[in-house]
PyMOL Python script that loads the backbone (N, CA, C, O; Angstrom):
from pymol import cmd

cmd.read_pdbstr("""\
ATOM      1  N   MET A   1      -3.498  -0.682 -10.564  1.00  0.00           N
ATOM      2  CA  MET A   1      -3.843  -2.073 -10.351  1.00  0.00           C
ATOM      3  C   MET A   1      -2.668  -2.962 -10.741  1.00  0.00           C
ATOM      4  O   MET A   1      -2.407  -3.972 -10.086  1.00  0.00           O
ATOM      5  N   GLY A   2      -1.963  -2.595 -11.797  1.00  0.00           N
ATOM      6  CA  GLY A   2      -0.819  -3.392 -12.233  1.00  0.00           C
ATOM      7  C   GLY A   2       0.271  -3.436 -11.186  1.00  0.00           C
ATOM      8  O   GLY A   2       0.891  -4.479 -10.981  1.00  0.00           O
ATOM      9  N   LEU A   3       0.517  -2.310 -10.513  1.00  0.00           N
ATOM     10  CA  LEU A   3       1.532  -2.296  -9.469  1.00  0.00           C
ATOM     11  C   LEU A   3       1.128  -3.174  -8.287  1.00  0.00           C
ATOM     12  O   LEU A   3       1.976  -3.825  -7.676  1.00  0.00           O
ATOM     13  N   ILE A   4      -0.139  -3.192  -7.972  1.00  0.00           N
ATOM     14  CA  ILE A   4      -0.608  -4.053  -6.886  1.00  0.00           C
ATOM     15  C   ILE A   4      -0.462  -5.517  -7.277  1.00  0.00           C
ATOM     16  O   ILE A   4      -0.067  -6.341  -6.452  1.00  0.00           O
ATOM     17  N   LEU A   5      -0.775  -5.849  -8.521  1.00  0.00           N
ATOM     18  CA  LEU A   5      -0.583  -7.223  -8.991  1.00  0.00           C
ATOM     19  C   LEU A   5       0.883  -7.625  -8.935  1.00  0.00           C
ATOM     20  O   LEU A   5       1.207  -8.752  -8.562  1.00  0.00           O
ATOM     21  N   LEU A   6       1.776  -6.700  -9.307  1.00  0.00           N
ATOM     22  CA  LEU A   6       3.208  -7.004  -9.192  1.00  0.00           C
ATOM     23  C   LEU A   6       3.605  -7.203  -7.732  1.00  0.00           C
ATOM     24  O   LEU A   6       4.445  -8.048  -7.421  1.00  0.00           O
ATOM     25  N   GLY A   7       3.007  -6.433  -6.851  1.00  0.00           N
ATOM     26  CA  GLY A   7       3.325  -6.541  -5.434  1.00  0.00           C
ATOM     27  C   GLY A   7       2.882  -7.843  -4.797  1.00  0.00           C
ATOM     28  O   GLY A   7       3.520  -8.317  -3.857  1.00  0.00           O
ATOM     29  N   ILE A   8       1.795  -8.432  -5.292  1.00  0.00           N
ATOM     30  CA  ILE A   8       1.305  -9.679  -4.693  1.00  0.00           C
ATOM     31  C   ILE A   8       1.656 -10.903  -5.526  1.00  0.00           C
ATOM     32  O   ILE A   8       1.206 -12.009  -5.228  1.00  0.00           O
ATOM     33  N   TYR A   9       2.480 -10.703  -6.599  1.00  0.00           N
ATOM     34  CA  TYR A   9       2.873 -11.835  -7.434  1.00  0.00           C
ATOM     35  C   TYR A   9       3.503 -12.912  -6.571  1.00  0.00           C
ATOM     36  O   TYR A   9       4.327 -12.554  -5.729  1.00  0.00           O
ATOM     37  N   PRO A  10       3.204 -14.165  -6.695  1.00  0.00           N
ATOM     38  CA  PRO A  10       2.586 -14.898  -7.780  1.00  0.00           C
ATOM     39  C   PRO A  10       1.091 -15.113  -7.590  1.00  0.00           C
ATOM     40  O   PRO A  10       0.519 -16.015  -8.202  1.00  0.00           O
ATOM     41  N   TYR A  11       0.449 -14.306  -6.761  1.00  0.00           N
ATOM     42  CA  TYR A  11      -0.984 -14.473  -6.510  1.00  0.00           C
ATOM     43  C   TYR A  11      -1.810 -13.577  -7.405  1.00  0.00           C
ATOM     44  O   TYR A  11      -1.331 -12.556  -7.900  1.00  0.00           O
ATOM     45  N   ARG A  12      -3.058 -13.969  -7.607  1.00  0.00           N
ATOM     46  CA  ARG A  12      -4.023 -13.181  -8.369  1.00  0.00           C
ATOM     47  C   ARG A  12      -5.405 -13.535  -7.847  1.00  0.00           C
ATOM     48  O   ARG A  12      -5.572 -14.582  -7.220  1.00  0.00           O
ATOM     49  N   PRO A  13      -6.409 -12.683  -8.091  1.00  0.00           N
ATOM     50  CA  PRO A  13      -7.775 -13.020  -7.696  1.00  0.00           C
ATOM     51  C   PRO A  13      -8.254 -14.270  -8.440  1.00  0.00           C
ATOM     52  O   PRO A  13      -7.846 -14.523  -9.574  1.00  0.00           O
ATOM     53  N   ASN A  14      -9.121 -15.042  -7.790  1.00  0.00           N
ATOM     54  CA  ASN A  14      -9.571 -16.297  -8.399  1.00  0.00           C
ATOM     55  C   ASN A  14     -10.993 -16.246  -8.941  1.00  0.00           C
ATOM     56  O   ASN A  14     -11.544 -17.287  -9.300  1.00  0.00           O
ATOM     57  N   SER A  15     -11.601 -15.066  -9.011  1.00  0.00           N
ATOM     58  CA  SER A  15     -12.957 -14.967  -9.555  1.00  0.00           C
ATOM     59  C   SER A  15     -13.159 -13.586 -10.165  1.00  0.00           C
ATOM     60  O   SER A  15     -12.345 -12.680  -9.984  1.00  0.00           O
ATOM     61  N   VAL A  16     -14.253 -13.448 -10.884  1.00  0.00           N
ATOM     62  CA  VAL A  16     -14.586 -12.153 -11.481  1.00  0.00           C
ATOM     63  C   VAL A  16     -14.845 -11.124 -10.388  1.00  0.00           C
ATOM     64  O   VAL A  16     -14.461  -9.961 -10.518  1.00  0.00           O
ATOM     65  N   ILE A  17     -15.490 -11.550  -9.321  1.00  0.00           N
ATOM     66  CA  ILE A  17     -15.753 -10.644  -8.197  1.00  0.00           C
ATOM     67  C   ILE A  17     -14.437 -10.206  -7.563  1.00  0.00           C
ATOM     68  O   ILE A  17     -14.284  -9.042  -7.191  1.00  0.00           O
ATOM     69  N   GLY A  18     -13.485 -11.134  -7.437  1.00  0.00           N
ATOM     70  CA  GLY A  18     -12.174 -10.795  -6.896  1.00  0.00           C
ATOM     71  C   GLY A  18     -11.442  -9.771  -7.752  1.00  0.00           C
ATOM     72  O   GLY A  18     -10.815  -8.852  -7.226  1.00  0.00           O
ATOM     73  N   TRP A  19     -11.522  -9.930  -9.079  1.00  0.00           N
ATOM     74  CA  TRP A  19     -10.900  -8.956  -9.982  1.00  0.00           C
ATOM     75  C   TRP A  19     -11.573  -7.599  -9.856  1.00  0.00           C
ATOM     76  O   TRP A  19     -10.902  -6.567  -9.869  1.00  0.00           O
ATOM     77  N   ALA A  20     -12.896  -7.593  -9.734  1.00  0.00           N
ATOM     78  CA  ALA A  20     -13.632  -6.330  -9.586  1.00  0.00           C
ATOM     79  C   ALA A  20     -13.247  -5.632  -8.291  1.00  0.00           C
ATOM     80  O   ALA A  20     -13.045  -4.418  -8.275  1.00  0.00           O
ATOM     81  N   ILE A  21     -13.145  -6.386  -7.210  1.00  0.00           N
ATOM     82  CA  ILE A  21     -12.754  -5.806  -5.926  1.00  0.00           C
ATOM     83  C   ILE A  21     -11.338  -5.247  -6.006  1.00  0.00           C
ATOM     84  O   ILE A  21     -11.074  -4.151  -5.510  1.00  0.00           O
ATOM     85  N   LEU A  22     -10.422  -5.996  -6.630  1.00  0.00           N
ATOM     86  CA  LEU A  22      -9.048  -5.506  -6.795  1.00  0.00           C
ATOM     87  C   LEU A  22      -9.042  -4.208  -7.588  1.00  0.00           C
ATOM     88  O   LEU A  22      -8.329  -3.270  -7.233  1.00  0.00           O
ATOM     89  N   TYR A  23      -9.818  -4.144  -8.644  1.00  0.00           N
ATOM     90  CA  TYR A  23      -9.878  -2.951  -9.471  1.00  0.00           C
ATOM     91  C   TYR A  23     -10.441  -1.765  -8.693  1.00  0.00           C
ATOM     92  O   TYR A  23      -9.916  -0.656  -8.789  1.00  0.00           O
ATOM     93  N   ILE A  24     -11.493  -1.990  -7.931  1.00  0.00           N
ATOM     94  CA  ILE A  24     -12.135  -0.915  -7.176  1.00  0.00           C
ATOM     95  C   ILE A  24     -11.270  -0.461  -6.006  1.00  0.00           C
ATOM     96  O   ILE A  24     -11.216   0.732  -5.707  1.00  0.00           O
ATOM     97  N   VAL A  25     -10.600  -1.386  -5.347  1.00  0.00           N
ATOM     98  CA  VAL A  25      -9.817  -1.067  -4.158  1.00  0.00           C
ATOM     99  C   VAL A  25      -8.442  -0.495  -4.509  1.00  0.00           C
ATOM    100  O   VAL A  25      -7.841   0.202  -3.692  1.00  0.00           O
ATOM    101  N   SER A  26      -7.939  -0.779  -5.704  1.00  0.00           N
ATOM    102  CA  SER A  26      -6.585  -0.355  -6.036  1.00  0.00           C
ATOM    103  C   SER A  26      -6.428   1.164  -6.076  1.00  0.00           C
ATOM    104  O   SER A  26      -5.390   1.677  -5.657  1.00  0.00           O
ATOM    105  N   LEU A  27      -7.408   1.880  -6.559  1.00  0.00           N
ATOM    106  CA  LEU A  27      -7.298   3.338  -6.628  1.00  0.00           C
ATOM    107  C   LEU A  27      -7.202   3.972  -5.240  1.00  0.00           C
ATOM    108  O   LEU A  27      -6.311   4.795  -5.030  1.00  0.00           O
ATOM    109  N   PRO A  28      -8.072   3.635  -4.276  1.00  0.00           N
ATOM    110  CA  PRO A  28      -7.915   4.226  -2.946  1.00  0.00           C
ATOM    111  C   PRO A  28      -6.590   3.851  -2.276  1.00  0.00           C
ATOM    112  O   PRO A  28      -6.026   4.661  -1.541  1.00  0.00           O
ATOM    113  N   ILE A  29      -6.088   2.647  -2.516  1.00  0.00           N
ATOM    114  CA  ILE A  29      -4.808   2.256  -1.923  1.00  0.00           C
ATOM    115  C   ILE A  29      -3.687   3.120  -2.471  1.00  0.00           C
ATOM    116  O   ILE A  29      -2.856   3.614  -1.709  1.00  0.00           O
ATOM    117  N   VAL A  30      -3.654   3.307  -3.771  1.00  0.00           N
ATOM    118  CA  VAL A  30      -2.614   4.126  -4.388  1.00  0.00           C
ATOM    119  C   VAL A  30      -2.736   5.579  -3.933  1.00  0.00           C
ATOM    120  O   VAL A  30      -1.722   6.225  -3.670  1.00  0.00           O
ATOM    121  N   LEU A  31      -3.944   6.097  -3.835  1.00  0.00           N
ATOM    122  CA  LEU A  31      -4.137   7.468  -3.368  1.00  0.00           C
ATOM    123  C   LEU A  31      -3.719   7.627  -1.912  1.00  0.00           C
ATOM    124  O   LEU A  31      -3.163   8.662  -1.545  1.00  0.00           O
ATOM    125  N   LEU A  32      -3.974   6.627  -1.077  1.00  0.00           N
ATOM    126  CA  LEU A  32      -3.555   6.669   0.319  1.00  0.00           C
ATOM    127  C   LEU A  32      -2.035   6.710   0.431  1.00  0.00           C
ATOM    128  O   LEU A  32      -1.483   7.493   1.204  1.00  0.00           O
ATOM    129  N   ILE A  33      -1.367   5.866  -0.342  1.00  0.00           N
ATOM    130  CA  ILE A  33       0.089   5.850  -0.307  1.00  0.00           C
ATOM    131  C   ILE A  33       0.644   7.182  -0.819  1.00  0.00           C
ATOM    132  O   ILE A  33       1.617   7.696  -0.268  1.00  0.00           O
ATOM    133  N   GLU A  34       0.046   7.735  -1.851  1.00  0.00           N
ATOM    134  CA  GLU A  34       0.464   9.035  -2.378  1.00  0.00           C
ATOM    135  C   GLU A  34       0.270  10.140  -1.335  1.00  0.00           C
ATOM    136  O   GLU A  34       1.134  11.001  -1.173  1.00  0.00           O
ATOM    137  N   TYR A  35      -0.856  10.114  -0.636  1.00  0.00           N
ATOM    138  CA  TYR A  35      -1.138  11.112   0.393  1.00  0.00           C
ATOM    139  C   TYR A  35      -0.127  11.036   1.528  1.00  0.00           C
ATOM    140  O   TYR A  35       0.386  12.060   1.978  1.00  0.00           O
ATOM    141  N   VAL A  36       0.161   9.819   1.991  1.00  0.00           N
ATOM    142  CA  VAL A  36       1.142   9.649   3.067  1.00  0.00           C
ATOM    143  C   VAL A  36       2.502  10.149   2.608  1.00  0.00           C
ATOM    144  O   VAL A  36       3.201  10.822   3.365  1.00  0.00           O
ATOM    145  N   GLY A  37       2.883   9.830   1.386  1.00  0.00           N
ATOM    146  CA  GLY A  37       4.154  10.302   0.855  1.00  0.00           C
ATOM    147  C   GLY A  37       4.231  11.813   0.791  1.00  0.00           C
ATOM    148  O   GLY A  37       5.265  12.396   1.117  1.00  0.00           O
ATOM    149  N   MET A  38       3.152  12.451   0.378  1.00  0.00           N
ATOM    150  CA  MET A  38       3.139  13.915   0.316  1.00  0.00           C
ATOM    151  C   MET A  38       3.264  14.527   1.708  1.00  0.00           C
ATOM    152  O   MET A  38       3.975  15.516   1.885  1.00  0.00           O
ATOM    153  N   LYS A  39       2.590  13.958   2.685  1.00  0.00           N
ATOM    154  CA  LYS A  39       2.648  14.494   4.037  1.00  0.00           C
ATOM    155  C   LYS A  39       4.021  14.270   4.672  1.00  0.00           C
ATOM    156  O   LYS A  39       4.514  15.133   5.398  1.00  0.00           O
ATOM    157  N   VAL A  40       4.629  13.140   4.408  1.00  0.00           N
ATOM    158  CA  VAL A  40       5.918  12.817   5.021  1.00  0.00           C
ATOM    159  C   VAL A  40       7.037  13.661   4.423  1.00  0.00           C
ATOM    160  O   VAL A  40       7.917  14.130   5.146  1.00  0.00           O
ATOM    161  N   PHE A  41       7.007  13.854   3.123  1.00  0.00           N
ATOM    162  CA  PHE A  41       8.134  14.483   2.454  1.00  0.00           C
ATOM    163  C   PHE A  41       7.880  15.926   2.029  1.00  0.00           C
ATOM    164  O   PHE A  41       8.468  16.405   1.059  1.00  0.00           O
ATOM    165  N   GLU A  42       6.994  16.623   2.763  1.00  0.00           N
ATOM    166  CA  GLU A  42       6.811  18.050   2.527  1.00  0.00           C
ATOM    167  C   GLU A  42       8.042  18.810   3.003  1.00  0.00           C
ATOM    168  O   GLU A  42       8.956  18.229   3.588  1.00  0.00           O
ATOM    169  N   LYS A  43       8.056  20.115   2.747  1.00  0.00           N
ATOM    170  CA  LYS A  43       9.185  20.932   3.199  1.00  0.00           C
ATOM    171  C   LYS A  43       9.261  20.902   4.725  1.00  0.00           C
ATOM    172  O   LYS A  43       8.237  20.961   5.407  1.00  0.00           O
ATOM    173  N   SER A  44      10.473  20.809   5.252  1.00  0.00           N
ATOM    174  CA  SER A  44      10.650  20.632   6.693  1.00  0.00           C
ATOM    175  C   SER A  44      10.235  21.843   7.505  1.00  0.00           C
ATOM    176  O   SER A  44       9.804  21.686   8.647  1.00  0.00           O
ATOM    177  N   ASP A  45      10.349  23.060   6.953  1.00  0.00           N
ATOM    178  CA  ASP A  45       9.972  24.238   7.743  1.00  0.00           C
ATOM    179  C   ASP A  45       8.468  24.300   7.995  1.00  0.00           C
ATOM    180  O   ASP A  45       8.038  24.952   8.947  1.00  0.00           O
ATOM    181  N   GLU A  46       7.660  23.642   7.170  1.00  0.00           N
ATOM    182  CA  GLU A  46       6.218  23.605   7.393  1.00  0.00           C
ATOM    183  C   GLU A  46       5.861  22.675   8.546  1.00  0.00           C
ATOM    184  O   GLU A  46       4.893  22.925   9.265  1.00  0.00           O
ATOM    185  N   ARG A  47       6.616  21.625   8.727  1.00  0.00           N
ATOM    186  CA  ARG A  47       6.320  20.658   9.783  1.00  0.00           C
ATOM    187  C   ARG A  47       7.007  21.029  11.090  1.00  0.00           C
ATOM    188  O   ARG A  47       6.609  20.543  12.148  1.00  0.00           O
ATOM    189  N   GLY A  48       8.026  21.873  11.042  1.00  0.00           N
ATOM    190  CA  GLY A  48       8.715  22.261  12.261  1.00  0.00           C
ATOM    191  C   GLY A  48       9.632  21.182  12.795  1.00  0.00           C
ATOM    192  O   GLY A  48      10.018  21.229  13.963  1.00  0.00           O
ATOM    193  N   LEU A  49       9.990  20.216  11.975  1.00  0.00           N
ATOM    194  CA  LEU A  49      10.876  19.143  12.385  1.00  0.00           C
ATOM    195  C   LEU A  49      12.228  19.316  11.710  1.00  0.00           C
ATOM    196  O   LEU A  49      12.318  19.844  10.602  1.00  0.00           O
ATOM    197  N   GLY A  50      13.260  18.872  12.378  1.00  0.00           N
ATOM    198  CA  GLY A  50      14.570  18.841  11.747  1.00  0.00           C
ATOM    199  C   GLY A  50      14.676  17.641  10.836  1.00  0.00           C
ATOM    200  O   GLY A  50      13.719  16.886  10.666  1.00  0.00           O
ATOM    201  N   TRP A  51      15.856  17.472  10.247  1.00  0.00           N
ATOM    202  CA  TRP A  51      16.034  16.359   9.311  1.00  0.00           C
ATOM    203  C   TRP A  51      15.902  15.017  10.010  1.00  0.00           C
ATOM    204  O   TRP A  51      15.364  14.082   9.416  1.00  0.00           O
ATOM    205  N   ALA A  52      16.368  14.881  11.244  1.00  0.00           N
ATOM    206  CA  ALA A  52      16.262  13.611  11.970  1.00  0.00           C
ATOM    207  C   ALA A  52      14.801  13.317  12.327  1.00  0.00           C
ATOM    208  O   ALA A  52      14.352  12.173  12.255  1.00  0.00           O
ATOM    209  N   GLY A  53      14.084  14.345  12.704  1.00  0.00           N
ATOM    210  CA  GLY A  53      12.669  14.161  13.028  1.00  0.00           C
ATOM    211  C   GLY A  53      11.856  13.766  11.809  1.00  0.00           C
ATOM    212  O   GLY A  53      10.952  12.936  11.901  1.00  0.00           O
ATOM    213  N   ARG A  54      12.177  14.363  10.660  1.00  0.00           N
ATOM    214  CA  ARG A  54      11.469  14.012   9.425  1.00  0.00           C
ATOM    215  C   ARG A  54      11.775  12.581   9.008  1.00  0.00           C
ATOM    216  O   ARG A  54      10.891  11.866   8.536  1.00  0.00           O
ATOM    217  N   ILE A  55      13.029  12.160   9.182  1.00  0.00           N
ATOM    218  CA  ILE A  55      13.381  10.779   8.847  1.00  0.00           C
ATOM    219  C   ILE A  55      12.641   9.813   9.763  1.00  0.00           C
ATOM    220  O   ILE A  55      12.078   8.823   9.295  1.00  0.00           O
ATOM    221  N   ALA A  56      12.637  10.091  11.057  1.00  0.00           N
ATOM    222  CA  ALA A  56      11.932   9.231  12.001  1.00  0.00           C
ATOM    223  C   ALA A  56      10.437   9.190  11.693  1.00  0.00           C
ATOM    224  O   ALA A  56       9.819   8.126  11.730  1.00  0.00           O
ATOM    225  N   TYR A  57       9.860  10.348  11.391  1.00  0.00           N
ATOM    226  CA  TYR A  57       8.443  10.421  11.046  1.00  0.00           C
ATOM    227  C   TYR A  57       8.155   9.612   9.785  1.00  0.00           C
ATOM    228  O   TYR A  57       7.160   8.891   9.717  1.00  0.00           O
ATOM    229  N   GLY A  58       9.025   9.735   8.795  1.00  0.00           N
ATOM    230  CA  GLY A  58       8.862   8.976   7.548  1.00  0.00           C
ATOM    231  C   GLY A  58       8.938   7.485   7.765  1.00  0.00           C
ATOM    232  O   GLY A  58       8.150   6.730   7.195  1.00  0.00           O
ATOM    233  N   VAL A  59       9.886   7.048   8.591  1.00  0.00           N
ATOM    234  CA  VAL A  59      10.021   5.613   8.874  1.00  0.00           C
ATOM    235  C   VAL A  59       8.779   5.082   9.574  1.00  0.00           C
ATOM    236  O   VAL A  59       8.288   4.004   9.239  1.00  0.00           O
ATOM    237  N   VAL A  60       8.279   5.824  10.530  1.00  0.00           N
ATOM    238  CA  VAL A  60       7.081   5.388  11.257  1.00  0.00           C
ATOM    239  C   VAL A  60       5.862   5.376  10.327  1.00  0.00           C
ATOM    240  O   VAL A  60       5.085   4.420  10.341  1.00  0.00           O
ATOM    241  N   ALA A  61       5.690   6.416   9.529  1.00  0.00           N
ATOM    242  CA  ALA A  61       4.522   6.487   8.641  1.00  0.00           C
ATOM    243  C   ALA A  61       4.559   5.396   7.583  1.00  0.00           C
ATOM    244  O   ALA A  61       3.545   4.744   7.331  1.00  0.00           O
ATOM    245  N   ILE A  62       5.709   5.189   6.964  1.00  0.00           N
ATOM    246  CA  ILE A  62       5.813   4.159   5.932  1.00  0.00           C
ATOM    247  C   ILE A  62       5.683   2.771   6.539  1.00  0.00           C
ATOM    248  O   ILE A  62       5.114   1.876   5.913  1.00  0.00           O
ATOM    249  N   SER A  63       6.205   2.575   7.753  1.00  0.00           N
ATOM    250  CA  SER A  63       6.038   1.288   8.434  1.00  0.00           C
ATOM    251  C   SER A  63       4.571   1.009   8.725  1.00  0.00           C
ATOM    252  O   SER A  63       4.117  -0.128   8.596  1.00  0.00           O
ATOM    253  N   ALA A  64       3.831   2.038   9.116  1.00  0.00           N
ATOM    254  CA  ALA A  64       2.402   1.861   9.385  1.00  0.00           C
ATOM    255  C   ALA A  64       1.652   1.485   8.107  1.00  0.00           C
ATOM    256  O   ALA A  64       0.777   0.619   8.131  1.00  0.00           O
ATOM    257  N   VAL A  65       1.993   2.130   6.998  1.00  0.00           N
ATOM    258  CA  VAL A  65       1.347   1.797   5.726  1.00  0.00           C
ATOM    259  C   VAL A  65       1.709   0.380   5.308  1.00  0.00           C
ATOM    260  O   VAL A  65       0.840  -0.373   4.869  1.00  0.00           O
ATOM    261  N   MET A  66       2.972   0.006   5.435  1.00  0.00           N
ATOM    262  CA  MET A  66       3.403  -1.350   5.070  1.00  0.00           C
ATOM    263  C   MET A  66       2.705  -2.399   5.944  1.00  0.00           C
ATOM    264  O   MET A  66       2.317  -3.455   5.446  1.00  0.00           O
ATOM    265  N   PHE A  67       2.544  -2.118   7.238  1.00  0.00           N
ATOM    266  CA  PHE A  67       1.839  -3.046   8.123  1.00  0.00           C
ATOM    267  C   PHE A  67       0.374  -3.188   7.703  1.00  0.00           C
ATOM    268  O   PHE A  67      -0.174  -4.291   7.704  1.00  0.00           O
ATOM    269  N   ALA A  68      -0.250  -2.071   7.346  1.00  0.00           N
ATOM    270  CA  ALA A  68      -1.646  -2.124   6.904  1.00  0.00           C
ATOM    271  C   ALA A  68      -1.776  -2.923   5.605  1.00  0.00           C
ATOM    272  O   ALA A  68      -2.711  -3.710   5.452  1.00  0.00           O
ATOM    273  N   LEU A  69      -0.847  -2.725   4.677  1.00  0.00           N
ATOM    274  CA  LEU A  69      -0.884  -3.481   3.421  1.00  0.00           C
ATOM    275  C   LEU A  69      -0.618  -4.963   3.655  1.00  0.00           C
ATOM    276  O   LEU A  69      -1.252  -5.812   3.027  1.00  0.00           O
ATOM    277  N   TYR A  70       0.312  -5.282   4.549  1.00  0.00           N
ATOM    278  CA  TYR A  70       0.590  -6.677   4.875  1.00  0.00           C
ATOM    279  C   TYR A  70      -0.637  -7.342   5.496  1.00  0.00           C
ATOM    280  O   TYR A  70      -0.979  -8.473   5.153  1.00  0.00           O
ATOM    281  N   THR A  71      -1.293  -6.636   6.406  1.00  0.00           N
ATOM    282  CA  THR A  71      -2.502  -7.164   7.038  1.00  0.00           C
ATOM    283  C   THR A  71      -3.606  -7.385   6.001  1.00  0.00           C
ATOM    284  O   THR A  71      -4.301  -8.400   6.037  1.00  0.00           O
ATOM    285  N   ALA A  72      -3.764  -6.439   5.086  1.00  0.00           N
ATOM    286  CA  ALA A  72      -4.775  -6.590   4.031  1.00  0.00           C
ATOM    287  C   ALA A  72      -4.445  -7.781   3.141  1.00  0.00           C
ATOM    288  O   ALA A  72      -5.342  -8.533   2.761  1.00  0.00           O
ATOM    289  N   PHE A  73      -3.170  -7.962   2.805  1.00  0.00           N
ATOM    290  CA  PHE A  73      -2.775  -9.079   1.947  1.00  0.00           C
ATOM    291  C   PHE A  73      -3.001 -10.410   2.644  1.00  0.00           C
ATOM    292  O   PHE A  73      -3.521 -11.337   2.024  1.00  0.00           O
ATOM    293  N   THR A  74      -2.630 -10.535   3.908  1.00  0.00           N
ATOM    294  CA  THR A  74      -2.830 -11.805   4.608  1.00  0.00           C
ATOM    295  C   THR A  74      -4.321 -12.096   4.800  1.00  0.00           C
ATOM    296  O   THR A  74      -4.720 -13.260   4.835  1.00  0.00           O
ATOM    297  N   THR A  75      -5.136 -11.067   4.924  1.00  0.00           N
ATOM    298  CA  THR A  75      -6.576 -11.266   5.030  1.00  0.00           C
ATOM    299  C   THR A  75      -7.151 -11.745   3.698  1.00  0.00           C
ATOM    300  O   THR A  75      -8.045 -12.592   3.675  1.00  0.00           O
ATOM    301  N   ALA A  76      -6.640 -11.205   2.590  1.00  0.00           N
ATOM    302  CA  ALA A  76      -7.158 -11.555   1.266  1.00  0.00           C
ATOM    303  C   ALA A  76      -6.527 -12.820   0.684  1.00  0.00           C
ATOM    304  O   ALA A  76      -7.024 -13.345  -0.312  1.00  0.00           O
ATOM    305  N   LYS A  77      -5.450 -13.319   1.278  1.00  0.00           N
ATOM    306  CA  LYS A  77      -4.720 -14.445   0.699  1.00  0.00           C
ATOM    307  C   LYS A  77      -5.572 -15.689   0.460  1.00  0.00           C
ATOM    308  O   LYS A  77      -5.360 -16.359  -0.550  1.00  0.00           O
ATOM    309  N   PRO A  78      -6.520 -16.037   1.325  1.00  0.00           N
ATOM    310  CA  PRO A  78      -7.355 -17.214   1.032  1.00  0.00           C
ATOM    311  C   PRO A  78      -8.196 -17.066  -0.240  1.00  0.00           C
ATOM    312  O   PRO A  78      -8.642 -18.066  -0.804  1.00  0.00           O
ATOM    313  N   TYR A  79      -8.413 -15.853  -0.687  1.00  0.00           N
ATOM    314  CA  TYR A  79      -9.225 -15.610  -1.875  1.00  0.00           C
ATOM    315  C   TYR A  79      -8.380 -15.448  -3.144  1.00  0.00           C
ATOM    316  O   TYR A  79      -8.908 -15.127  -4.209  1.00  0.00           O
ATOM    317  N   LEU A  80      -7.082 -15.670  -3.024  1.00  0.00           N
ATOM    318  CA  LEU A  80      -6.173 -15.532  -4.156  1.00  0.00           C
ATOM    319  C   LEU A  80      -5.641 -16.881  -4.565  1.00  0.00           C
ATOM    320  O   LEU A  80      -5.568 -17.797  -3.746  1.00  0.00           O
ATOM    321  N   VAL A  81      -5.265 -17.017  -5.830  1.00  0.00           N
ATOM    322  CA  VAL A  81      -4.636 -18.227  -6.341  1.00  0.00           C
ATOM    323  C   VAL A  81      -3.363 -17.822  -7.048  1.00  0.00           C
ATOM    324  O   VAL A  81      -3.178 -16.649  -7.373  1.00  0.00           O
ATOM    325  N   THR A  82      -2.469 -18.796  -7.295  1.00  0.00           N
ATOM    326  CA  THR A  82      -1.255 -18.490  -8.025  1.00  0.00           C
ATOM    327  C   THR A  82      -1.557 -18.509  -9.522  1.00  0.00           C
ATOM    328  O   THR A  82      -2.552 -19.089  -9.955  1.00  0.00           O
ATOM    329  N   TRP A  83      -0.704 -17.881 -10.294  1.00  0.00           N
ATOM    330  CA  TRP A  83      -0.910 -17.795 -11.732  1.00  0.00           C
ATOM    331  C   TRP A  83      -0.840 -19.171 -12.393  1.00  0.00           C
ATOM    332  O   TRP A  83      -1.504 -19.404 -13.403  1.00  0.00           O
ATOM    333  N   ASP A  84      -0.049 -20.078 -11.837  1.00  0.00           N
ATOM    334  CA  ASP A  84       0.072 -21.401 -12.467  1.00  0.00           C
ATOM    335  C   ASP A  84      -0.960 -22.384 -11.960  1.00  0.00           C
ATOM    336  O   ASP A  84      -1.039 -23.496 -12.481  1.00  0.00           O
ATOM    337  N   GLY A  85      -1.746 -22.026 -10.976  1.00  0.00           N
ATOM    338  CA  GLY A  85      -2.705 -22.983 -10.429  1.00  0.00           C
ATOM    339  C   GLY A  85      -4.009 -22.418 -10.259  1.00  0.00           C
ATOM    340  O   GLY A  85      -4.925 -23.105  -9.807  1.00  0.00           O
TER     341      GLY A  85
END
""", "prot")
cmd.dss("prot")
cmd.show_as("cartoon", "prot")
cmd.util.cbc("prot")
cmd.orient("prot")
């Protein structure tokens, strides 16, 4: 949860329900990113790809995760406030 808060700084949830949702949602997000990382960076002989194919696959997979996180953040932004306000 702390890493997610650092990622969306200077924003934070503006209610107790928002904090609860952040707490509940943070674990699946971190596990999803960990899973994608494990699949992308496994040994190359298991995937049957060369080094260029693995790099391309990694770029596409990480870009998809970043796009999903960006979409989630822009969707949640109206429910967030800055730390000073």
